[in-house]
PANUBA-770900 format. One record per residue: residue in one letter; z, x, y of N, C-alpha, C in turn; residue number from 1. Coordinates in nm, 4 decimals. Layout:
N
A:Z:X:Y:Z:X:Y:Z:X:Y:NUM
...
# end
This chain:
195
M:1.9709:0.6759:-0.1326:1.9131:0.6435:-0.0712:1.7427:0.6127:-0.1005:1
R:1.6777:0.5233:-0.1182:1.5768:0.5607:-0.1657:1.4400:0.5030:-0.0353:2
S:1.4810:0.6276:-0.0154:1.3683:0.6649:0.1337:1.2672:0.7657:0.1034:3
A:1.2503:0.7934:0.2328:1.1112:0.9301:0.2431:1.0923:0.9910:0.3482:4
E:1.0860:1.0663:0.3860:0.9531:1.1392:0.5156:0.8981:1.2161:0.4572:5
I:0.7163:1.1694:0.4886:0.6239:1.2852:0.4688:0.5536:1.3115:0.5733:6
T:0.5532:1.4309:0.6030:0.4331:1.4418:0.7081:0.3249:1.5535:0.6242:7
R:0.2032:1.5347:0.6943:0.0939:1.5442:0.6109:-0.0266:1.5968:0.7709:8
T:-0.1096:1.7442:0.7483:-0.1975:1.8304:0.8977:-0.3026:1.9081:0.7893:9
T:-0.4002:1.7938:0.8524:-0.4487:1.8524:0.8589:-0.5546:1.8834:0.9807:10
A:-0.7370:1.9004:0.9152:-0.8397:1.9510:1.0579:-0.8622:1.8645:1.1141:11
E:-0.8626:1.7446:1.0059:-0.9013:1.5926:1.0646:-0.8059:1.4471:1.0836:12
T:-0.6637:1.4853:1.0101:-0.5420:1.4326:1.1176:-0.4347:1.5112:1.1117:13
K:-0.2950:1.3748:1.1555:-0.1565:1.5073:1.1553:-0.1186:1.2888:1.1653:14
I:-0.0321:1.3353:1.0566:0.0455:1.1480:0.9867:0.2238:1.1907:0.9759:15
S:0.2876:1.1522:1.0003:0.4785:1.1308:0.9714:0.4685:1.0010:0.9444:16
V:0.5374:0.9838:0.7928:0.5261:0.8510:0.7470:0.6764:0.8195:0.6912:17
T:0.7562:0.7620:0.7743:0.9124:0.7370:0.7447:0.8794:0.5978:0.5970:18
I:0.9994:0.5682:0.5361:0.9537:0.4247:0.4554:1.1407:0.4250:0.3957:19
D:1.1982:0.3662:0.3417:1.2935:0.2711:0.2905:1.2580:0.1650:0.1957:20
L:1.2382:0.2396:0.0760:1.2464:0.0807:-0.0227:1.3563:-0.0122:0.0281:21
D:1.4785:0.0413:0.0013:1.5935:-0.1120:0.0379:1.5652:-0.1248:0.2441:22
G:1.4537:-0.1161:0.2841:1.4892:-0.1974:0.3826:1.4870:-0.3703:0.3766:23
T:1.4703:-0.4112:0.5001:1.4262:-0.5198:0.5141:1.2877:-0.6052:0.6129:24
G:1.1815:-0.4983:0.5913:1.0587:-0.4517:0.6040:1.0010:-0.5223:0.7827:25
S:1.1191:-0.4208:0.8080:1.0933:-0.3461:0.9666:0.9537:-0.2988:0.9737:26
Y:0.9095:-0.2290:1.1118:0.8089:-0.2273:1.0911:0.7417:-0.1141:1.2299:27
D:0.6576:0.0268:1.2880:0.6204:0.0260:1.3719:0.5839:0.2056:1.3704:28
N:0.4318:0.1039:1.3382:0.3529:0.1493:1.2616:0.1570:0.1849:1.4852:29
D:0.1330:0.3070:1.4365:0.0490:0.2682:1.5307:0.0209:0.4966:1.4552:30
T:-0.1563:0.4149:1.3793:-0.2830:0.5438:1.3630:-0.3494:0.4899:1.4683:31
G:-0.3986:0.4492:1.5271:-0.4975:0.4329:1.6460:-0.5661:0.3204:1.6113:32
V:-0.5895:0.3353:1.4788:-0.6877:0.1863:1.4519:-0.6183:0.0494:1.4409:33
G:-0.6708:-0.0247:1.5273:-0.5552:-0.1311:1.5423:-0.5421:-0.2656:1.4180:34
F:-0.6831:-0.2748:1.3321:-0.6534:-0.3804:1.2858:-0.6163:-0.3037:1.1246:35
F:-0.5916:-0.1448:1.1265:-0.5780:-0.0705:1.0793:-0.3744:-0.1295:1.0683:36
D:-0.3870:-0.0836:1.1710:-0.2447:-0.1002:1.2010:-0.1563:-0.2474:1.1432:37
H:-0.2784:-0.4002:1.1829:-0.1810:-0.4547:1.1679:-0.2107:-0.5174:1.0354:38
M:-0.2585:-0.4296:0.9531:-0.2629:-0.4351:0.8078:-0.1223:-0.3411:0.7506:39
L:-0.1124:-0.2711:0.7487:-0.0186:-0.2153:0.7277:0.1209:-0.3125:0.8030:40
D:0.1386:-0.3316:0.9019:0.2335:-0.3749:0.9090:0.2691:-0.5182:0.8029:41
Q:0.1823:-0.5355:0.7719:0.1519:-0.6969:0.6882:0.2346:-0.6244:0.5831:42
L:0.2132:-0.4811:0.4723:0.2386:-0.4233:0.3796:0.3881:-0.4295:0.3914:43
S:0.4092:-0.3647:0.4861:0.5321:-0.3484:0.5742:0.6605:-0.4457:0.4918:44
R:0.6281:-0.5586:0.5985:0.6934:-0.7584:0.6204:0.6847:-0.7042:0.4647:45
H:0.6142:-0.8017:0.4044:0.6465:-0.8428:0.2669:0.6128:-0.7831:0.1413:46
S:0.6639:-0.6355:0.1732:0.7303:-0.5604:0.0585:0.8715:-0.6219:0.1205:47
L:0.9034:-0.5746:0.1893:1.0238:-0.5811:0.2572:1.1080:-0.4521:0.2885:48
I:0.9345:-0.3315:0.2487:1.0032:-0.1658:0.3362:0.9829:-0.1444:0.4032:49
D:1.1101:-0.0664:0.4719:1.0181:-0.0576:0.6232:1.0008:0.0783:0.6488:50
M:0.8443:0.0536:0.7381:0.7700:0.2174:0.7046:0.7101:0.2343:0.8838:51
T:0.7224:0.3316:0.8632:0.6726:0.4162:1.0458:0.5925:0.5054:0.9802:52
V:0.5042:0.4645:1.0946:0.3460:0.5457:1.0637:0.3332:0.5661:1.2112:53
R:0.2589:0.7178:1.2015:0.2452:0.7262:1.3214:0.1320:0.7851:1.2426:54
C:-0.0457:0.8290:1.3637:-0.1380:0.8753:1.2787:-0.2120:0.9738:1.4660:55
Q:-0.2744:1.0754:1.4590:-0.2895:1.1229:1.5022:-0.4698:1.1854:1.4709:56
G:-0.5284:1.1104:1.4904:-0.6541:1.0869:1.3528:-0.8241:1.1579:1.4523:57
D:-0.8646:1.1521:1.4011:-1.0302:1.2208:1.4903:-1.1159:1.0823:1.4485:58
T:-1.0599:1.0023:1.5336:-1.1261:0.8521:1.5711:-1.2586:0.8159:1.6140:59
H:-1.3146:0.9713:1.7154:-1.4268:0.9172:1.7641:-1.5111:0.9465:1.6704:60
I:-1.4687:0.9682:1.5846:-1.5734:1.0305:1.4547:-1.5391:0.8935:1.3641:61
D:-1.4759:0.8136:1.3684:-1.4448:0.7166:1.2797:-1.3114:0.6910:1.1877:62
D:-1.2913:0.5925:1.1483:-1.1497:0.5796:1.1085:-1.0892:0.6158:0.9845:63
H:-1.1729:0.6908:0.9178:-1.2038:0.6880:0.7564:-1.0899:0.7784:0.7388:64
H:-1.1038:0.9010:0.7843:-1.0125:0.9844:0.7392:-0.8898:0.9870:0.7952:65
S:-0.8595:0.8819:0.8969:-0.6998:0.8314:0.9700:-0.6299:0.7098:0.8339:66
V:-0.7519:0.5922:0.7841:-0.6828:0.5317:0.7489:-0.6769:0.5805:0.5424:67
E:-0.7723:0.6861:0.4787:-0.7427:0.7458:0.4032:-0.5940:0.8397:0.3903:68
D:-0.6323:0.9352:0.4822:-0.4720:1.0264:0.4973:-0.3273:0.9055:0.5066:69
V:-0.3142:0.7715:0.6145:-0.2104:0.7312:0.5452:-0.1706:0.6544:0.4680:70
G:-0.3579:0.6893:0.3969:-0.2864:0.6062:0.1812:-0.2228:0.7405:0.1476:71
I:-0.2314:0.8078:0.1356:-0.2174:0.9310:0.0982:-0.0775:1.0117:0.1226:72
A:-0.0449:0.9366:0.2853:0.0917:1.0361:0.2694:0.1820:0.9195:0.2724:73
L:0.1714:0.7783:0.2379:0.2230:0.6560:0.1889:0.2998:0.6683:0.0214:74
G:0.1623:0.6832:-0.0012:0.1744:0.7453:-0.1554:0.2895:0.8457:-0.2281:75
Q:0.2477:0.8815:-0.1288:0.3627:1.0065:-0.0983:0.5103:1.0092:-0.0751:76
A:0.4869:0.9401:0.0455:0.6364:0.8791:0.0475:0.7320:0.8171:-0.1045:77
L:0.6140:0.7478:-0.1159:0.6988:0.5961:-0.1634:0.7273:0.6981:-0.3022:78
T:0.6320:0.8160:-0.3995:0.6413:0.9068:-0.4767:0.8246:0.9332:-0.4542:79
Q:0.8000:1.0035:-0.3685:0.9760:1.0676:-0.3533:1.0940:0.9678:-0.3538:80
A:0.9856:0.8826:-0.2328:1.1256:0.7892:-0.2153:1.1438:0.6950:-0.4247:81
L:1.1100:0.7261:-0.4420:1.1323:0.6817:-0.5827:1.2053:0.7305:-0.7467:82
G:1.2161:0.8786:-0.6603:1.2624:0.9344:-0.7448:1.2413:0.9357:-0.8979:83
D:1.3234:0.8934:-0.9880:1.3070:0.9227:-1.1475:1.2107:0.7812:-1.2039:84
K:1.2373:0.6715:-1.1300:1.2672:0.5629:-1.0910:1.3016:0.4775:-1.2390:85
R:1.4040:0.5411:-1.1908:1.5189:0.4823:-1.2414:1.6089:0.3162:-1.1980:86
G:1.6369:0.1829:-1.3029:1.6691:0.1105:-1.2342:1.5365:0.0167:-1.2232:87
I:1.4337:0.0792:-1.1911:1.3774:-0.0494:-1.1344:1.2460:-0.0789:-1.2563:88
R:1.2673:-0.2365:-1.1437:1.1289:-0.3477:-1.2524:0.9979:-0.2705:-1.3080:89
R:0.9674:-0.2049:-1.2448:0.7926:-0.1491:-1.2503:0.6532:-0.2084:-1.2228:90
Y:0.6831:-0.3400:-1.3186:0.5626:-0.4241:-1.2415:0.5887:-0.5658:-1.1319:91
G:0.5099:-0.5315:-1.1323:0.4718:-0.6639:-1.0138:0.3203:-0.7296:-1.0098:92
D:0.3663:-0.9042:-1.0344:0.1857:-0.9205:-0.9420:0.2056:-1.0629:-0.7937:93
C:0.0791:-1.0961:-0.8319:0.1075:-1.1947:-0.7091:-0.0263:-1.2842:-0.6710:94
H:-0.0429:-1.4095:-0.7078:-0.1442:-1.4748:-0.6668:-0.1138:-1.4667:-0.5108:95
L:-0.1830:-1.4558:-0.4293:-0.1264:-1.4883:-0.2187:-0.2172:-1.5475:-0.1814:96
A:-0.2121:-1.6639:-0.1473:-0.3533:-1.7486:-0.0928:-0.3772:-1.7305:0.0619:97
M:-0.4587:-1.6950:0.1396:-0.4055:-1.7225:0.3010:-0.5759:-1.8113:0.3488:98
D:-0.5787:-1.9170:0.3637:-0.6195:-1.9791:0.4243:-0.7783:-1.9813:0.3156:99
D:-0.9021:-1.9845:0.3311:-0.9812:-1.9957:0.2577:-0.9847:-1.8682:0.1498:100
S:-0.8264:-1.7858:0.1172:-0.9067:-1.6543:0.0783:-0.8007:-1.6673:-0.0175:101
L:-0.8693:-1.6207:-0.1802:-0.7192:-1.5842:-0.2802:-0.7268:-1.4931:-0.3418:102
V:-0.6085:-1.3556:-0.3722:-0.6694:-1.2257:-0.3448:-0.5186:-1.2516:-0.4856:103
R:-0.5405:-1.1911:-0.6084:-0.4502:-1.1250:-0.7023:-0.4529:-0.9693:-0.7279:104
A:-0.2728:-0.9671:-0.7000:-0.2610:-0.8191:-0.6874:-0.2020:-0.7766:-0.8298:105
A:-0.2249:-0.6720:-0.9082:-0.1138:-0.6819:-1.0682:-0.1127:-0.4681:-0.9995:106
L:0.0564:-0.4776:-1.0361:0.0722:-0.3556:-1.0616:0.1332:-0.2312:-1.1110:107
D:0.1287:-0.1342:-1.1535:0.1834:-0.0451:-1.2408:0.2519:-0.0100:-1.1874:108
L:0.4056:0.0542:-1.1510:0.4546:0.1961:-1.1151:0.4812:0.3530:-1.1819:109
S:0.3770:0.3284:-1.3215:0.3816:0.4071:-1.3722:0.3865:0.6108:-1.4077:110
A:0.3046:0.6414:-1.2208:0.2546:0.7455:-1.2907:0.1191:0.7919:-1.3491:111
R:0.0163:0.6678:-1.3705:-0.0521:0.7343:-1.3817:-0.1791:0.5774:-1.3407:112
P:-0.1819:0.6754:-1.2113:-0.3668:0.6132:-1.0585:-0.4252:0.5946:-1.1495:113
F:-0.4134:0.4684:-1.1274:-0.6211:0.3629:-1.1725:-0.6399:0.2292:-1.0251:114
L:-0.7611:0.2663:-1.0121:-0.8093:0.1212:-0.9831:-0.8385:0.0362:-0.9649:115
I:-0.8752:-0.0326:-0.9906:-0.9481:-0.1851:-1.0095:-0.9680:-0.2754:-0.8677:116
W:-1.0826:-0.2701:-0.8589:-1.1285:-0.3246:-0.6896:-1.1976:-0.4246:-0.7219:117
N:-1.2436:-0.5351:-0.8001:-1.3036:-0.6603:-0.7715:-1.2789:-0.7354:-0.6356:118
V:-1.3162:-0.6671:-0.4512:-1.3442:-0.7779:-0.3653:-1.4273:-0.7046:-0.3042:119
D:-1.5202:-0.7978:-0.2330:-1.5763:-0.8100:-0.1846:-1.6149:-0.8500:-0.0679:120
F:-1.6816:-0.8215:0.0413:-1.6797:-0.8552:0.2092:-1.7594:-0.9241:0.2125:121
P:-1.8139:-1.0870:0.2888:-1.8975:-1.1192:0.3118:-1.9822:-1.0205:0.4494:122
T:-1.9101:-0.9412:0.5185:-1.9517:-0.9150:0.6864:-1.9040:-0.7287:0.6750:123
Q:-1.9461:-0.6029:0.6700:-1.8890:-0.5136:0.6939:-1.8547:-0.4488:0.7920:124
K:-1.7837:-0.5569:0.8777:-1.7362:-0.5143:0.9761:-1.6010:-0.6042:0.9942:125
I:-1.4736:-0.5970:1.0527:-1.4133:-0.6652:1.0711:-1.3371:-0.5653:1.1753:126
G:-1.3397:-0.6853:1.3510:-1.4205:-0.6499:1.4817:-1.4908:-0.4453:1.3995:127
T:-1.4505:-0.3419:1.5383:-1.4793:-0.2394:1.4871:-1.4390:-0.1554:1.3387:128
F:-1.3466:-0.2638:1.2693:-1.3081:-0.1914:1.1926:-1.4123:-0.1844:1.0155:129
D:-1.4043:-0.0844:0.9684:-1.5462:-0.0953:0.8755:-1.4800:-0.1589:0.7364:130
T:-1.5029:-0.3207:0.6967:-1.4110:-0.3193:0.5453:-1.3988:-0.2523:0.4368:131
E:-1.5301:-0.0539:0.4237:-1.4799:-0.0524:0.2834:-1.3768:0.0270:0.3184:132
L:-1.3371:0.0493:0.3905:-1.2203:0.1916:0.4516:-1.0634:0.1009:0.3979:133
V:-1.0491:-0.0152:0.4070:-0.9533:-0.1320:0.2754:-0.9333:-0.0723:0.1078:134
R:-1.0665:-0.0289:0.0689:-1.0882:-0.0153:-0.0879:-1.0450:0.1750:-0.0579:135
E:-1.0606:0.2344:0.0178:-1.0547:0.3897:0.1037:-0.8993:0.3756:0.0719:136
F:-0.8074:0.2807:0.1048:-0.6908:0.2960:0.1585:-0.6511:0.2675:0.0668:137
F:-0.6953:0.1622:-0.0548:-0.5765:0.1402:-0.2030:-0.6377:0.2712:-0.2788:138
Q:-0.7652:0.2808:-0.2465:-0.7307:0.4365:-0.3931:-0.6385:0.5839:-0.3576:139
A:-0.6689:0.5952:-0.1906:-0.5568:0.7276:-0.1920:-0.4142:0.6586:-0.2212:140
L:-0.3542:0.5574:-0.1809:-0.2269:0.4937:-0.2256:-0.1882:0.5077:-0.3160:141
S:-0.3686:0.4317:-0.4043:-0.2858:0.4502:-0.6096:-0.2988:0.5178:-0.6444:142
T:-0.3373:0.6422:-0.5991:-0.3959:0.7972:-0.6449:-0.2191:0.8911:-0.6177:143
H:-0.2028:0.8490:-0.4842:-0.0913:0.9255:-0.4484:-0.0004:0.8833:-0.4590:144
G:0.0273:0.8198:-0.5319:0.1308:0.6895:-0.5392:0.1973:0.6275:-0.6807:145
G:0.0544:0.7207:-0.7889:0.1214:0.7381:-0.9432:0.0821:0.5479:-0.9398:146
I:0.0081:0.5032:-0.8982:-0.0326:0.3107:-0.9050:-0.1222:0.2901:-1.0023:147
T:-0.1483:0.2037:-1.1597:-0.1940:0.1304:-1.1815:-0.2444:-0.0208:-1.0939:148
L:-0.3377:-0.0135:-1.0314:-0.3401:-0.1391:-0.9579:-0.4712:-0.1859:-0.9314:149
H:-0.4140:-0.3422:-0.9962:-0.5575:-0.3963:-1.0173:-0.5050:-0.5158:-0.8586:150
V:-0.7173:-0.5139:-0.8175:-0.6637:-0.6187:-0.6166:-0.8833:-0.6606:-0.6568:151
D:-0.8380:-0.8248:-0.7632:-0.9369:-0.9110:-0.7552:-0.9169:-1.0508:-0.6200:152
K:-1.0859:-1.0585:-0.5562:-1.0785:-1.1281:-0.5134:-1.0738:-1.2290:-0.5476:153
L:-1.0418:-1.4505:-0.5190:-1.0975:-1.5198:-0.6819:-1.1397:-1.5651:-0.5266:154
H:-1.1047:-1.6102:-0.4078:-1.1652:-1.7061:-0.3201:-1.1936:-1.6385:-0.1691:155
G:-1.2644:-1.6810:-0.0850:-1.2817:-1.6094:0.0213:-1.3860:-1.5943:0.0961:156
F:-1.4639:-1.6632:0.2118:-1.5538:-1.5932:0.2974:-1.5251:-1.5265:0.4103:157
N:-1.3643:-1.5079:0.4773:-1.3758:-1.4940:0.5816:-1.3331:-1.2938:0.5996:158
S:-1.3239:-1.2172:0.6544:-1.3152:-1.0736:0.5555:-1.2245:-1.0752:0.6380:159
H:-1.1639:-1.0923:0.7996:-1.0639:-1.0821:0.7680:-0.9133:-1.1232:0.7127:160
H:-0.9308:-1.2250:0.6714:-0.8458:-1.3301:0.5739:-0.8269:-1.2585:0.4826:161
I:-0.9752:-1.2014:0.3975:-0.9645:-1.1564:0.2936:-0.8835:-1.0314:0.2625:162
A:-0.9145:-0.9355:0.3701:-0.8384:-0.8382:0.4174:-0.6772:-0.8777:0.3838:163
E:-0.6299:-0.9085:0.4930:-0.5455:-0.9453:0.5032:-0.4140:-0.9730:0.3657:164
A:-0.5048:-1.1283:0.3015:-0.4906:-1.1748:0.1601:-0.4629:-1.0539:0.1021:165
A:-0.5081:-0.9205:0.1135:-0.5323:-0.8018:-0.0235:-0.4441:-0.7346:0.0054:166
F:-0.3553:-0.7298:0.1393:-0.2840:-0.5841:0.1663:-0.0869:-0.6749:0.1515:167
K:-0.1339:-0.7222:0.2164:-0.0470:-0.8489:0.1632:0.0230:-0.9302:-0.0330:168
A:-0.0991:-0.9066:-0.0632:-0.0760:-0.9437:-0.2319:-0.0502:-0.7729:-0.2636:169
V:-0.0701:-0.6857:-0.2347:-0.0103:-0.5948:-0.2982:0.1226:-0.5650:-0.3000:170
A:0.1371:-0.6189:-0.0778:0.3057:-0.5723:-0.0372:0.3956:-0.6782:-0.1761:171
R:0.3166:-0.8401:-0.1796:0.4491:-0.8406:-0.2900:0.5035:-0.8063:-0.4283:172
A:0.3799:-0.8153:-0.4756:0.3376:-0.7079:-0.5896:0.5071:-0.5665:-0.5600:173
L:0.3872:-0.5028:-0.5170:0.5562:-0.3850:-0.4691:0.6356:-0.4219:-0.4901:174
R:0.7250:-0.5125:-0.3658:0.8392:-0.5865:-0.3749:0.9541:-0.5975:-0.4931:175
V:0.8661:-0.6217:-0.6029:0.8944:-0.6803:-0.6651:0.9366:-0.5411:-0.7924:176
A:0.7671:-0.4418:-0.7966:0.7804:-0.3416:-0.8914:0.9545:-0.2009:-0.8474:177
V:0.9677:-0.2509:-0.6887:1.0549:-0.1078:-0.6879:1.0991:-0.2249:-0.6625:178
E:1.2458:-0.3132:-0.6758:1.3061:-0.3650:-0.6709:1.4171:-0.2954:-0.8385:179
P:1.5455:-0.3078:-0.7906:1.6667:-0.3094:-0.8693:1.6470:-0.3646:-0.9604:180
D:1.6542:-0.3518:-1.1385:1.7006:-0.4341:-1.2399:1.7689:-0.4471:-1.2519:181
P:1.8989:-0.5787:-1.2719:1.9909:-0.5762:-1.2542:2.0706:-0.5560:-1.4185:182
R:1.9621:-0.6200:-1.4760:1.9758:-0.5908:-1.6438:1.9901:-0.4863:-1.7198:183
K:1.8327:-0.3625:-1.6435:1.8968:-0.2304:-1.6359:1.8564:-0.1169:-1.5662:184
A:2.0330:-0.1277:-1.4564:2.0134:-0.0690:-1.3236:1.9994:0.0958:-1.4183:185
D:2.0571:0.1070:-1.4960:2.0298:0.3137:-1.4622:1.9837:0.2774:-1.6237:186
A:1.8577:0.2389:-1.6991:1.7266:0.2966:-1.7506:1.6673:0.3016:-1.6603:187
I:1.5853:0.4318:-1.7512:1.4025:0.4667:-1.6706:1.3028:0.3663:-1.7475:188
P:1.2722:0.3002:-1.7239:1.1637:0.0971:-1.7643:1.0447:0.1749:-1.8141:189
S:1.0446:0.2120:-1.9139:0.9479:0.3082:-2.0497:1.0366:0.3025:-2.1861:190
T:0.9572:0.3271:-2.2845:1.0075:0.3809:-2.3889:0.9482:0.4814:-2.4762:191
K:0.9340:0.5639:-2.3738:0.9599:0.7365:-2.3333:1.0549:0.8163:-2.2859:192
G:1.1261:0.6972:-2.2259:1.2050:0.7640:-2.1003:1.2008:0.8047:-2.0289:193
T:1.0555:0.8515:-1.9974:1.0255:0.9627:-1.8435:0.9113:0.8086:-1.8069:194
L:0.8772:0.8473:-1.6170:0.8072:0.8111:-1.6626:0.7640:0.9559:-1.5323:195
# end
């Protein structure tokens, strides 16, 4: 079973995350941050990773801790579910078009976290959601999931579309990377023999 359950409690957030890498993209996400829930739904649906997220956070201050800490917990869950990464494709990429927006994502499940983020937003808010938190989420996911992740906005003038395209592009890249490789189902995808 390529699944994981993570609970994480701090003075700022209380989080539970359940994922199944071999799912159908079903989701049930409730973080108390509406736009973020919508983005997590996209991440699940387009990666085909079943995902349930619950977060009680200090949103009376702002949404930062909730968004970042969910990224941490999801990264930890991904690491746990992948185990030794035997038989996975490891790499994934996607050019994702959404109306005015075009976002490219490429990733490596390398256990060497690194984020390259070339995404700017024309507005500071999407509704009440701070657009800078999109990067914070992916930084946390990359760091705690051991992901080398590059995300580039090629086009876009609508902040909602840009953010959604970024989540969907990463989701589609992740879908490919976690898939079993039928030609090397019993091998670690590295010449080092470990990831």
